[in-house]
Biopython code that builds the backbone (N, CA, C, O; Angstrom):
import numpy as np
from Bio.PDB.StructureBuilder import StructureBuilder

atoms = [
    (1, "MET", "N", (96.968, 107.396, 94.373)),
    (1, "MET", "CA", (96.541, 107.229, 95.623)),
    (1, "MET", "C", (96.778, 106.693, 96.884)),
    (1, "MET", "O", (96.517, 105.490, 96.877)),
    (2, "ASN", "N", (97.242, 107.175, 98.180)),
    (2, "ASN", "CA", (97.752, 106.592, 99.199)),
    (2, "ASN", "C", (96.414, 105.945, 99.653)),
    (2, "ASN", "O", (95.204, 106.052, 99.453)),
    (3, "LYS", "N", (97.762, 104.834, 100.749)),
    (3, "LYS", "CA", (96.355, 103.540, 101.049)),
    (3, "LYS", "C", (95.539, 104.111, 102.138)),
    (3, "LYS", "O", (94.465, 103.609, 102.471)),
    (4, "ASN", "N", (96.136, 105.349, 102.792)),
    (4, "ASN", "CA", (94.635, 106.404, 103.495)),
    (4, "ASN", "C", (93.287, 106.508, 102.824)),
    (4, "ASN", "O", (92.155, 106.285, 103.253)),
    (5, "GLU", "N", (93.836, 107.003, 101.372)),
    (5, "GLU", "CA", (92.899, 107.584, 100.837)),
    (5, "GLU", "C", (91.950, 106.219, 100.348)),
    (5, "GLU", "O", (90.755, 106.173, 100.641)),
    (6, "LEU", "N", (92.707, 104.987, 99.478)),
    (6, "LEU", "CA", (91.936, 104.312, 99.662)),
    (6, "LEU", "C", (90.871, 103.693, 100.180)),
    (6, "LEU", "O", (89.807, 103.373, 99.651)),
    (7, "ILE", "N", (91.532, 103.465, 101.991)),
    (7, "ILE", "CA", (90.618, 102.842, 102.819)),
    (7, "ILE", "C", (90.123, 103.815, 102.869)),
    (7, "ILE", "O", (89.171, 103.501, 103.583)),
    (8, "LYS", "N", (89.945, 105.242, 102.583)),
    (8, "LYS", "CA", (88.967, 105.917, 102.822)),
    (8, "LYS", "C", (88.078, 105.567, 102.747)),
    (8, "LYS", "O", (87.152, 105.471, 103.554)),
    (9, "GLN", "N", (88.245, 105.196, 101.321)),
    (9, "GLN", "CA", (87.066, 105.438, 100.046)),
    (9, "GLN", "C", (86.260, 104.151, 100.375)),
    (9, "GLN", "O", (85.061, 104.318, 100.597)),
    (10, "CYS", "N", (86.779, 102.836, 100.439)),
    (10, "CYS", "CA", (86.189, 101.956, 101.085)),
    (10, "CYS", "C", (85.491, 102.097, 102.140)),
    (10, "CYS", "O", (84.568, 101.301, 101.970)),
    (11, "LEU", "N", (85.356, 102.546, 103.017)),
    (11, "LEU", "CA", (85.301, 103.222, 103.827)),
    (11, "LEU", "C", (83.663, 104.528, 104.209)),
    (11, "LEU", "O", (83.346, 105.155, 105.220)),
    (12, "LYS", "N", (82.978, 104.406, 102.692)),
    (12, "LYS", "CA", (82.280, 105.264, 102.459)),
    (12, "LYS", "C", (80.852, 103.583, 102.710)),
    (12, "LYS", "O", (80.740, 102.959, 101.655)),
    (13, "PHE", "N", (80.281, 103.211, 103.471)),
    (13, "PHE", "CA", (79.111, 102.364, 102.836)),
    (13, "PHE", "C", (79.426, 102.225, 104.719)),
    (13, "PHE", "O", (80.443, 101.971, 105.365)),
    (14, "GLU", "N", (77.755, 102.589, 105.175)),
    (14, "GLU", "CA", (77.242, 102.874, 106.546)),
    (14, "GLU", "C", (77.646, 101.278, 107.468)),
    (14, "GLU", "O", (77.721, 101.427, 108.688)),
    (15, "ASP", "N", (77.889, 99.866, 106.944)),
    (15, "ASP", "CA", (78.595, 98.983, 107.711)),
    (15, "ASP", "C", (80.098, 98.791, 106.989)),
    (15, "ASP", "O", (80.452, 97.616, 106.901)),
    (16, "ALA", "N", (80.692, 99.435, 106.651)),
    (16, "ALA", "CA", (82.092, 99.029, 106.561)),
    (16, "ALA", "C", (83.231, 99.407, 107.944)),
    (16, "ALA", "O", (82.950, 100.171, 108.867)),
    (17, "ALA", "N", (84.079, 98.920, 107.840)),
    (17, "ALA", "CA", (85.232, 99.043, 109.201)),
    (17, "ALA", "C", (86.742, 98.552, 109.090)),
    (17, "ALA", "O", (87.250, 97.602, 108.493)),
    (18, "GLU", "N", (87.186, 99.406, 109.769)),
    (18, "GLU", "CA", (88.676, 99.145, 109.356)),
    (18, "GLU", "C", (89.205, 97.875, 109.965)),
    (18, "GLU", "O", (88.209, 97.453, 110.553)),
    (19, "THR", "N", (90.051, 97.122, 110.151)),
    (19, "THR", "CA", (90.605, 96.309, 111.149)),
    (19, "THR", "C", (91.982, 95.881, 111.101)),
    (19, "THR", "O", (92.114, 95.086, 110.171)),
    (20, "TYR", "N", (93.086, 96.085, 111.736)),
    (20, "TYR", "CA", (93.601, 94.895, 112.078)),
    (20, "TYR", "C", (94.211, 93.711, 112.080)),
    (20, "TYR", "O", (95.379, 93.705, 112.466)),
    (21, "PRO", "N", (93.756, 92.777, 111.771)),
    (21, "PRO", "CA", (93.385, 91.520, 112.895)),
    (21, "PRO", "C", (94.844, 90.525, 113.196)),
    (21, "PRO", "O", (94.761, 89.502, 113.875)),
    (22, "PHE", "N", (96.001, 90.938, 112.658)),
    (22, "PHE", "CA", (97.278, 90.297, 111.935)),
    (22, "PHE", "C", (98.661, 90.919, 113.616)),
    (22, "PHE", "O", (99.210, 91.947, 114.012)),
    (23, "LYS", "N", (98.584, 89.762, 113.913)),
    (23, "LYS", "CA", (99.337, 90.103, 115.401)),
    (23, "LYS", "C", (100.902, 90.074, 114.748)),
    (23, "LYS", "O", (101.744, 90.677, 115.412)),
    (24, "ASP", "N", (101.396, 89.362, 113.388)),
    (24, "ASP", "CA", (102.721, 88.724, 113.078)),
    (24, "ASP", "C", (103.634, 90.269, 112.421)),
    (24, "ASP", "O", (103.857, 90.590, 111.254)),
    (25, "LYS", "N", (103.815, 90.618, 113.068)),
    (25, "LYS", "CA", (104.835, 91.802, 112.282)),
    (25, "LYS", "C", (105.183, 91.591, 110.644)),
    (25, "LYS", "O", (105.680, 92.474, 109.944)),
    (26, "THR", "N", (104.995, 90.891, 110.403)),
    (26, "THR", "CA", (104.751, 90.270, 108.529)),
    (26, "THR", "C", (104.123, 90.964, 108.170)),
    (26, "THR", "O", (104.441, 91.790, 107.314)),
    (27, "TYR", "N", (102.342, 90.815, 109.020)),
    (27, "TYR", "CA", (101.265, 91.172, 108.177)),
    (27, "TYR", "C", (100.536, 92.563, 109.182)),
    (27, "TYR", "O", (99.563, 93.088, 108.641)),
    (28, "GLU", "N", (100.960, 93.161, 110.585)),
    (28, "GLU", "CA", (100.470, 94.226, 110.604)),
    (28, "GLU", "C", (100.163, 95.117, 109.842)),
    (28, "GLU", "O", (99.025, 95.504, 110.107)),
    (29, "GLU", "N", (100.643, 95.690, 108.950)),
    (29, "GLU", "CA", (99.854, 96.772, 108.258)),
    (29, "GLU", "C", (98.995, 96.394, 107.175)),
    (29, "GLU", "O", (98.668, 97.340, 106.458)),
    (30, "TYR", "N", (98.693, 95.648, 106.965)),
    (30, "TYR", "CA", (97.673, 95.451, 106.119)),
    (30, "TYR", "C", (96.060, 94.897, 106.964)),
    (30, "TYR", "O", (95.613, 94.034, 107.720)),
    (31, "ALA", "N", (95.700, 96.016, 106.236)),
    (31, "ALA", "CA", (94.237, 96.479, 106.815)),
    (31, "ALA", "C", (92.738, 95.312, 105.894)),
    (31, "ALA", "O", (92.465, 95.319, 104.694)),
    (32, "VAL", "N", (92.128, 94.545, 106.904)),
    (32, "VAL", "CA", (90.826, 94.303, 106.234)),
    (32, "VAL", "C", (89.772, 95.559, 106.146)),
    (32, "VAL", "O", (89.409, 96.612, 106.669)),
    (33, "LEU", "N", (89.697, 95.220, 105.758)),
    (33, "LEU", "CA", (88.043, 95.852, 105.238)),
    (33, "LEU", "C", (86.681, 94.905, 105.639)),
    (33, "LEU", "O", (86.237, 94.019, 104.908)),
    (34, "ARG", "N", (86.195, 95.239, 106.784)),
    (34, "ARG", "CA", (84.728, 94.261, 106.962)),
    (34, "ARG", "C", (83.622, 94.995, 107.593)),
    (34, "ARG", "O", (83.597, 96.041, 108.242)),
    (35, "HIS", "N", (82.597, 94.057, 107.178)),
    (35, "HIS", "CA", (81.312, 94.222, 107.008)),
    (35, "HIS", "C", (81.112, 94.725, 108.835)),
    (35, "HIS", "O", (81.584, 93.847, 109.556)),
    (36, "LYS", "N", (80.576, 95.815, 109.562)),
    (36, "LYS", "CA", (80.012, 95.416, 110.943)),
    (36, "LYS", "C", (79.505, 94.566, 111.051)),
    (36, "LYS", "O", (80.174, 93.857, 111.802)),
    (37, "SER", "N", (78.358, 93.921, 110.672)),
    (37, "SER", "CA", (77.083, 93.063, 110.531)),
    (37, "SER", "C", (77.349, 92.018, 110.875)),
    (37, "SER", "O", (76.849, 91.503, 111.875)),
    (38, "ASN", "N", (78.142, 91.495, 110.177)),
    (38, "ASN", "CA", (78.504, 90.239, 109.614)),
    (38, "ASN", "C", (79.839, 89.173, 109.877)),
    (38, "ASN", "O", (79.928, 87.970, 110.119)),
    (39, "GLY", "N", (81.174, 90.703, 109.625)),
    (39, "GLY", "CA", (81.870, 90.531, 110.284)),
    (39, "GLY", "C", (83.304, 90.155, 108.563)),
    (39, "GLY", "O", (84.503, 90.432, 108.588)),
    (40, "LYS", "N", (82.551, 89.519, 107.407)),
    (40, "LYS", "CA", (82.592, 89.121, 106.916)),
    (40, "LYS", "C", (84.221, 90.282, 105.613)),
    (40, "LYS", "O", (83.756, 91.139, 104.862)),
    (41, "TRP", "N", (84.956, 90.186, 105.609)),
    (41, "TRP", "CA", (85.423, 90.180, 104.804)),
    (41, "TRP", "C", (85.131, 90.935, 103.266)),
    (41, "TRP", "O", (84.887, 89.957, 102.559)),
    (42, "PHE", "N", (85.030, 92.148, 102.389)),
    (42, "PHE", "CA", (85.513, 92.457, 101.363)),
    (42, "PHE", "C", (86.368, 93.244, 100.481)),
    (42, "PHE", "O", (86.294, 93.729, 99.352)),
    (43, "GLY", "N", (87.579, 93.154, 101.861)),
    (43, "GLY", "CA", (88.824, 94.066, 100.488)),
    (43, "GLY", "C", (90.385, 94.090, 101.912)),
    (43, "GLY", "O", (90.371, 94.403, 103.102)),
    (44, "LEU", "N", (91.182, 93.743, 101.262)),
    (44, "LEU", "CA", (92.424, 93.562, 101.994)),
    (44, "LEU", "C", (93.380, 94.577, 100.900)),
    (44, "LEU", "O", (93.784, 94.543, 99.738)),
    (45, "VAL", "N", (93.445, 95.580, 102.238)),
    (45, "VAL", "CA", (94.326, 96.518, 101.593)),
    (45, "VAL", "C", (96.197, 96.625, 102.184)),
    (45, "VAL", "O", (96.676, 96.889, 103.287)),
    (46, "PHE", "N", (96.859, 96.265, 100.798)),
    (46, "PHE", "CA", (98.047, 96.301, 100.930)),
    (46, "PHE", "C", (99.774, 96.424, 100.054)),
    (46, "PHE", "O", (99.907, 97.030, 98.990)),
    (47, "TYR", "N", (100.533, 95.963, 100.528)),
    (47, "TYR", "CA", (101.510, 96.642, 99.802)),
    (47, "TYR", "C", (102.373, 94.952, 99.461)),
    (47, "TYR", "O", (102.677, 94.090, 100.285)),
    (48, "PHE", "N", (102.606, 94.957, 97.727)),
    (48, "PHE", "CA", (103.359, 93.737, 97.011)),
    (48, "PHE", "C", (104.422, 94.161, 96.347)),
    (48, "PHE", "O", (104.440, 94.910, 95.370)),
    (49, "ASN", "N", (104.872, 93.907, 96.630)),
    (49, "ASN", "CA", (106.667, 93.992, 95.482)),
    (49, "ASN", "C", (106.657, 96.385, 95.857)),
    (49, "ASN", "O", (107.579, 97.106, 95.476)),
    (50, "GLY", "N", (105.996, 96.656, 96.252)),
    (50, "GLY", "CA", (106.479, 98.117, 96.817)),
    (50, "GLY", "C", (104.699, 98.840, 95.763)),
    (50, "GLY", "O", (104.437, 100.041, 95.695)),
    (51, "LYS", "N", (103.875, 97.796, 95.164)),
    (51, "LYS", "CA", (102.255, 98.715, 94.778)),
    (51, "LYS", "C", (101.808, 98.244, 95.731)),
    (51, "LYS", "O", (102.302, 97.305, 96.355)),
    (52, "LEU", "N", (100.436, 99.040, 96.080)),
    (52, "LEU", "CA", (99.416, 99.383, 96.181)),
    (52, "LEU", "C", (98.597, 98.562, 95.966)),
    (52, "LEU", "O", (98.355, 98.443, 94.765)),
    (53, "CYS", "N", (97.959, 97.826, 96.712)),
    (53, "CYS", "CA", (97.280, 97.260, 96.289)),
    (53, "CYS", "C", (95.882, 96.206, 97.786)),
    (53, "CYS", "O", (95.973, 95.920, 98.980)),
    (54, "ILE", "N", (94.955, 96.040, 96.840)),
    (54, "ILE", "CA", (93.549, 95.705, 97.082)),
    (54, "ILE", "C", (93.176, 94.025, 96.475)),
    (54, "ILE", "O", (93.295, 93.619, 95.319)),
    (55, "ASN", "N", (92.662, 93.210, 97.785)),
    (55, "ASN", "CA", (92.568, 91.936, 97.483)),
    (55, "ASN", "C", (91.084, 92.425, 96.927)),
    (55, "ASN", "O", (91.019, 93.651, 97.012)),
    (56, "LEU", "N", (89.968, 91.890, 96.426)),
    (56, "LEU", "CA", (88.611, 92.055, 96.059)),
    (56, "LEU", "C", (88.004, 90.876, 96.191)),
    (56, "LEU", "O", (88.786, 89.944, 96.002)),
    (57, "LYS", "N", (86.268, 90.367, 96.590)),
    (57, "LYS", "CA", (85.677, 89.332, 96.124)),
    (57, "LYS", "C", (85.203, 89.473, 95.093)),
    (57, "LYS", "O", (84.834, 90.646, 95.031)),
    (58, "CYS", "N", (84.872, 88.715, 93.774)),
    (58, "CYS", "CA", (84.314, 89.088, 92.648)),
    (58, "CYS", "C", (83.551, 87.477, 92.325)),
    (58, "CYS", "O", (83.798, 86.419, 92.905)),
    (59, "ASN", "N", (82.783, 87.673, 91.453)),
    (59, "ASN", "CA", (82.250, 86.284, 91.156)),
    (59, "ASN", "C", (83.050, 85.883, 90.025)),
    (59, "ASN", "O", (83.466, 86.690, 89.195)),
    (60, "PRO", "N", (83.335, 84.268, 89.974)),
    (60, "PRO", "CA", (83.480, 83.744, 89.469)),
    (60, "PRO", "C", (84.608, 83.961, 87.384)),
    (60, "PRO", "O", (85.715, 83.991, 86.846)),
    (61, "VAL", "N", (83.183, 84.034, 87.168)),
    (61, "VAL", "CA", (83.074, 84.885, 85.390)),
    (61, "VAL", "C", (83.078, 86.064, 85.321)),
    (61, "VAL", "O", (83.135, 86.431, 84.148)),
    (62, "ASP", "N", (83.036, 87.070, 86.211)),
    (62, "ASP", "CA", (83.696, 88.244, 86.171)),
    (62, "ASP", "C", (85.236, 88.293, 86.722)),
    (62, "ASP", "O", (86.044, 89.084, 86.236)),
    (63, "SER", "N", (85.514, 87.560, 87.573)),
    (63, "SER", "CA", (87.017, 87.287, 87.894)),
    (63, "SER", "C", (88.081, 87.471, 86.661)),
    (63, "SER", "O", (88.899, 88.330, 86.332)),
    (64, "ALA", "N", (87.605, 86.123, 86.121)),
    (64, "ALA", "CA", (88.513, 85.790, 85.075)),
    (64, "ALA", "C", (88.168, 86.766, 83.317)),
    (64, "ALA", "O", (89.179, 86.885, 82.626)),
    (65, "ILE", "N", (86.741, 87.420, 82.678)),
    (65, "ILE", "CA", (87.389, 88.448, 81.725)),
    (65, "ILE", "C", (87.913, 89.288, 82.356)),
    (65, "ILE", "O", (88.663, 89.847, 81.556)),
    (66, "LEU", "N", (88.048, 89.955, 83.713)),
    (66, "LEU", "CA", (88.173, 91.152, 84.016)),
    (66, "LEU", "C", (90.365, 90.785, 83.890)),
    (66, "LEU", "O", (91.307, 91.482, 83.516)),
    (67, "ARG", "N", (90.270, 89.683, 84.314)),
    (67, "ARG", "CA", (92.244, 89.419, 84.707)),
    (67, "ARG", "C", (92.786, 89.086, 83.713)),
    (67, "ARG", "O", (93.998, 88.886, 83.634)),
    (68, "ASP", "N", (91.519, 88.909, 82.266)),
    (68, "ASP", "CA", (92.123, 88.563, 80.864)),
    (68, "ASP", "C", (92.607, 90.028, 80.357)),
    (68, "ASP", "O", (93.683, 90.244, 79.799)),
    (69, "GLU", "N", (91.588, 91.013, 80.663)),
    (69, "GLU", "CA", (91.212, 91.640, 80.168)),
    (69, "GLU", "C", (91.914, 92.985, 80.360)),
    (69, "GLU", "O", (91.995, 93.858, 79.496)),
    (70, "TYR", "N", (92.482, 93.053, 81.775)),
    (70, "TYR", "CA", (93.354, 94.249, 82.632)),
    (70, "TYR", "C", (94.340, 93.715, 83.347)),
    (70, "TYR", "O", (94.168, 93.097, 84.397)),
    (71, "LYS", "N", (96.093, 94.065, 82.473)),
    (71, "LYS", "CA", (96.597, 93.478, 83.435)),
    (71, "LYS", "C", (97.095, 93.766, 84.836)),
    (71, "LYS", "O", (98.009, 93.123, 85.354)),
    (72, "PHE", "N", (96.380, 94.874, 85.491)),
    (72, "PHE", "CA", (96.444, 95.226, 86.424)),
    (72, "PHE", "C", (95.512, 94.844, 87.463)),
    (72, "PHE", "O", (95.151, 95.571, 88.389)),
    (73, "ILE", "N", (95.048, 93.326, 87.185)),
    (73, "ILE", "CA", (94.089, 92.152, 87.977)),
    (73, "ILE", "C", (94.510, 91.340, 87.880)),
    (73, "ILE", "O", (94.734, 90.959, 86.731)),
    (74, "THR", "N", (94.867, 90.603, 88.881)),
    (74, "THR", "CA", (95.236, 89.644, 88.717)),
    (74, "THR", "C", (94.861, 88.142, 90.071)),
    (74, "THR", "O", (94.579, 88.524, 91.207)),
    (75, "PRO", "N", (94.891, 86.914, 89.860)),
    (75, "PRO", "CA", (94.308, 86.509, 91.048)),
    (75, "PRO", "C", (95.175, 87.634, 92.295)),
    (75, "PRO", "O", (96.133, 88.404, 92.376)),
    (76, "ALA", "N", (93.894, 86.981, 93.223)),
    (76, "ALA", "CA", (93.946, 87.506, 94.768)),
    (76, "ALA", "C", (95.740, 87.258, 95.323)),
    (76, "ALA", "O", (96.384, 86.555, 94.544)),
    (77, "TRP", "N", (96.329, 87.655, 96.266)),
    (77, "TRP", "CA", (97.559, 87.244, 96.357)),
    (77, "TRP", "C", (97.070, 86.264, 98.113)),
    (77, "TRP", "O", (96.843, 86.816, 99.189)),
    (78, "HIS", "N", (97.061, 85.750, 98.015)),
    (78, "HIS", "CA", (97.349, 84.733, 99.772)),
    (78, "HIS", "C", (95.509, 84.248, 100.034)),
    (78, "HIS", "O", (95.027, 84.227, 101.167)),
    (79, "MET", "N", (94.714, 83.906, 98.804)),
    (79, "MET", "CA", (93.226, 83.902, 98.801)),
    (79, "MET", "C", (93.120, 83.185, 97.620)),
    (79, "MET", "O", (93.873, 82.796, 96.728)),
    (80, "ASN", "N", (91.477, 83.115, 98.013)),
    (80, "ASN", "CA", (90.930, 81.890, 96.632)),
    (80, "ASN", "C", (90.759, 82.317, 95.539)),
    (80, "ASN", "O", (89.898, 83.151, 95.261)),
    (81, "LYS", "N", (91.517, 81.837, 94.780)),
    (81, "LYS", "CA", (92.427, 82.671, 93.121)),
    (81, "LYS", "C", (90.673, 82.565, 92.701)),
    (81, "LYS", "O", (90.501, 83.713, 92.292)),
    (82, "THR", "N", (89.793, 82.116, 92.616)),
    (82, "THR", "CA", (88.457, 81.496, 91.800)),
    (82, "THR", "C", (87.626, 82.655, 92.203)),
    (82, "THR", "O", (86.912, 83.180, 91.349)),
    (83, "HIS", "N", (87.646, 83.206, 93.680)),
    (83, "HIS", "CA", (86.691, 84.537, 93.642)),
    (83, "HIS", "C", (87.324, 85.437, 94.610)),
    (83, "HIS", "O", (86.825, 85.858, 95.654)),
    (84, "TRP", "N", (88.236, 85.626, 94.235)),
    (84, "TRP", "CA", (89.438, 86.676, 95.173)),
    (84, "TRP", "C", (89.856, 86.980, 93.526)),
    (84, "TRP", "O", (90.014, 86.181, 92.602)),
    (85, "ILE", "N", (90.005, 89.034, 93.578)),
    (85, "ILE", "CA", (90.857, 89.590, 92.690)),
    (85, "ILE", "C", (92.165, 90.123, 93.193)),
    (85, "ILE", "O", (91.922, 90.860, 94.149)),
    (86, "MET", "N", (93.074, 90.078, 93.019)),
    (86, "MET", "CA", (94.359, 91.492, 93.635)),
    (86, "MET", "C", (94.562, 92.551, 92.214)),
    (86, "MET", "O", (94.938, 92.119, 91.124)),
    (87, "VAL", "N", (94.213, 94.069, 92.500)),
    (87, "VAL", "CA", (94.267, 95.346, 91.781)),
    (87, "VAL", "C", (94.970, 95.972, 92.021)),
    (87, "VAL", "O", (94.824, 96.569, 93.088)),
    (88, "ASP", "N", (96.013, 96.211, 91.314)),
    (88, "ASP", "CA", (96.686, 97.147, 91.175)),
    (88, "ASP", "C", (96.212, 98.465, 91.459)),
    (88, "ASP", "O", (95.790, 99.222, 90.584)),
    (89, "VAL", "N", (96.271, 98.721, 92.563)),
    (89, "VAL", "CA", (95.543, 99.986, 92.734)),
    (89, "VAL", "C", (95.458, 101.308, 91.692)),
    (89, "VAL", "O", (94.606, 101.769, 90.933)),
    (90, "ASN", "N", (97.418, 101.800, 92.264)),
    (90, "ASN", "CA", (97.000, 102.709, 91.134)),
    (90, "ASN", "C", (97.419, 102.564, 89.493)),
    (90, "ASN", "O", (97.969, 103.347, 88.718)),
    (91, "LYS", "N", (97.228, 102.063, 89.438)),
    (91, "LYS", "CA", (96.439, 100.857, 87.438)),
    (91, "LYS", "C", (95.170, 101.140, 86.789)),
    (91, "LYS", "O", (94.733, 101.400, 85.667)),
    (92, "SER", "N", (94.679, 100.941, 88.247)),
    (92, "SER", "CA", (93.265, 100.888, 87.906)),
    (92, "SER", "C", (92.439, 102.095, 87.956)),
    (92, "SER", "O", (92.202, 102.793, 88.942)),
    (93, "PRO", "N", (91.789, 102.328, 86.012)),
    (93, "PRO", "CA", (91.084, 103.339, 86.625)),
    (93, "PRO", "C", (90.129, 103.886, 87.587)),
    (93, "PRO", "O", (89.466, 102.964, 88.062)),
    (94, "LYS", "N", (89.756, 105.175, 88.120)),
    (94, "LYS", "CA", (89.555, 105.333, 89.154)),
    (94, "LYS", "C", (87.657, 104.752, 89.633)),
    (94, "LYS", "O", (87.008, 104.430, 90.628)),
    (95, "ASP", "N", (87.474, 104.937, 88.038)),
    (95, "ASP", "CA", (85.831, 103.652, 87.955)),
    (95, "ASP", "C", (85.929, 103.237, 87.878)),
    (95, "ASP", "O", (84.862, 102.646, 88.045)),
    (96, "LEU", "N", (87.005, 102.216, 87.495)),
    (96, "LEU", "CA", (86.402, 100.554, 87.329)),
    (96, "LEU", "C", (86.479, 100.672, 88.846)),
    (96, "LEU", "O", (85.513, 100.874, 89.582)),
    (97, "LEU", "N", (87.904, 100.503, 89.267)),
    (97, "LEU", "CA", (88.582, 100.528, 91.044)),
    (97, "LEU", "C", (87.303, 100.661, 91.797)),
    (97, "LEU", "O", (86.931, 99.657, 92.405)),
    (98, "ASP", "N", (86.269, 102.177, 91.881)),
    (98, "ASP", "CA", (85.134, 102.434, 92.606)),
    (98, "ASP", "C", (84.135, 101.127, 92.372)),
    (98, "ASP", "O", (83.591, 100.412, 93.214)),
    (99, "ALA", "N", (84.104, 101.090, 91.326)),
    (99, "ALA", "CA", (82.799, 99.350, 90.862)),
    (99, "ALA", "C", (83.704, 98.510, 91.291)),
    (99, "ALA", "O", (82.825, 97.696, 91.573)),
    (100, "LEU", "N", (84.516, 98.049, 91.550)),
    (100, "LEU", "CA", (84.473, 96.506, 91.657)),
    (100, "LEU", "C", (84.923, 96.490, 93.479)),
    (100, "LEU", "O", (84.672, 95.446, 94.080)),
    (101, "ILE", "N", (85.465, 97.471, 94.139)),
    (101, "ILE", "CA", (84.979, 98.226, 95.284)),
    (101, "ILE", "C", (83.410, 97.467, 95.501)),
    (101, "ILE", "O", (83.086, 96.331, 95.847)),
    (102, "ASP", "N", (82.557, 98.810, 95.077)),
    (102, "ASP", "CA", (81.097, 98.301, 95.239)),
    (102, "ASP", "C", (80.730, 97.328, 95.199)),
    (102, "ASP", "O", (79.924, 97.123, 96.107)),
    (103, "GLY", "N", (81.004, 95.954, 94.149)),
    (103, "GLY", "CA", (80.935, 94.636, 93.976)),
    (103, "GLY", "C", (81.381, 93.499, 95.343)),
    (103, "GLY", "O", (80.876, 92.527, 95.903)),
    (104, "SER", "N", (82.422, 94.179, 95.423)),
    (104, "SER", "CA", (82.705, 92.980, 96.182)),
    (104, "SER", "C", (82.118, 93.393, 97.824)),
    (104, "SER", "O", (82.302, 92.485, 98.635)),
    (105, "PHE", "N", (81.640, 94.285, 98.212)),
    (105, "PHE", "CA", (80.854, 94.636, 99.405)),
    (105, "PHE", "C", (79.186, 94.413, 99.479)),
    (105, "PHE", "O", (78.354, 94.204, 100.361)),
    (106, "THR", "N", (79.210, 94.654, 97.402)),
    (106, "THR", "CA", (77.846, 94.214, 97.746)),
    (106, "THR", "C", (77.697, 92.121, 97.950)),
    (106, "THR", "O", (76.787, 91.507, 98.508)),
    (107, "LEU", "N", (78.928, 91.558, 97.273)),
    (107, "LEU", "CA", (78.934, 89.928, 97.421)),
    (107, "LEU", "C", (79.277, 89.214, 98.789)),
    (107, "LEU", "O", (79.228, 88.103, 99.316)),
    (108, "THR", "N", (79.685, 90.631, 99.072)),
    (108, "THR", "CA", (80.110, 89.741, 100.569)),
    (108, "THR", "C", (78.675, 90.292, 101.898)),
    (108, "THR", "O", (78.761, 90.053, 103.103)),
    (109, "ALA", "N", (77.716, 90.892, 101.354)),
    (109, "ALA", "CA", (77.136, 91.938, 102.701)),
    (109, "ALA", "C", (75.710, 90.714, 103.059)),
    (109, "ALA", "O", (75.300, 89.996, 102.146)),
    (110, "ARG", "N", (75.351, 90.671, 103.887)),
    (110, "ARG", "CA", (74.084, 89.746, 104.295)),
    (110, "ARG", "C", (73.083, 89.507, 103.934)),
    (110, "ARG", "O", (72.069, 90.180, 104.122)),
    (111, "LYS", "N", (73.168, 88.573, 103.389)),
    (111, "LYS", "CA", (71.640, 87.900, 102.295)),
    (111, "LYS", "C", (70.615, 88.716, 103.436)),
    (111, "LYS", "O", (70.602, 88.559, 104.657)),
    (112, "THR", "N", (69.988, 89.396, 102.817)),
    (112, "THR", "CA", (68.139, 89.148, 103.000)),
    (112, "THR", "C", (67.724, 88.521, 102.442)),
    (112, "THR", "O", (68.244, 88.088, 101.414)),
    (113, "LYS", "N", (66.243, 88.090, 103.010)),
    (113, "LYS", "CA", (65.880, 86.492, 102.660)),
    (113, "LYS", "C", (64.538, 87.066, 102.067)),
    (113, "LYS", "O", (64.003, 88.053, 102.573)),
    (114, "THR", "N", (64.096, 86.511, 101.144)),
    (114, "THR", "CA", (63.173, 86.666, 100.246)),
    (114, "THR", "C", (61.686, 86.028, 100.621)),
    (114, "THR", "O", (61.966, 85.024, 101.276)),
    (115, "LYS", "N", (60.481, 86.106, 100.541)),
    (115, "LYS", "CA", (58.950, 85.321, 101.344)),
    (115, "LYS", "C", (58.842, 85.147, 99.606)),
    (115, "LYS", "O", (57.871, 84.582, 99.101)),
]
sb = StructureBuilder()
sb.init_structure("model")
sb.init_model(0)
sb.init_chain("A")
sb.init_seg("    ")
for serial, (resi, resn, name, xyz) in enumerate(atoms, 1):
    if name == "N":
        sb.init_residue(resn, " ", resi, " ")
    sb.init_atom(name, np.array(xyz, "f"), 0.0, 1.0, " ", f" {name:<3s}", serial, name[0])
structure = sb.get_structure()
């Protein structure tokens, strides 16, 4: 999978947007995937040590389990290590990557009020 295919996969949600907020030349190619409705990030796509990676939000319990079970899932680079994971995209099975993207999108979505 390449960067454009990964971003396209993340844009399957109606509320998803691809942005490039960094002005610094070091980070200008980092794609930030966020919700249009609330501006919250649900993903960060970038190359790390030559590997295509994505940072995704994950609940802390699942995050710890995933990092223990899969070598290609590590604490997120440059983000909160408890709530975010980094996935080496080309080592992850597609179904797992899809589930992690879906989970991150859901965790960062606007909360609906319950009555």
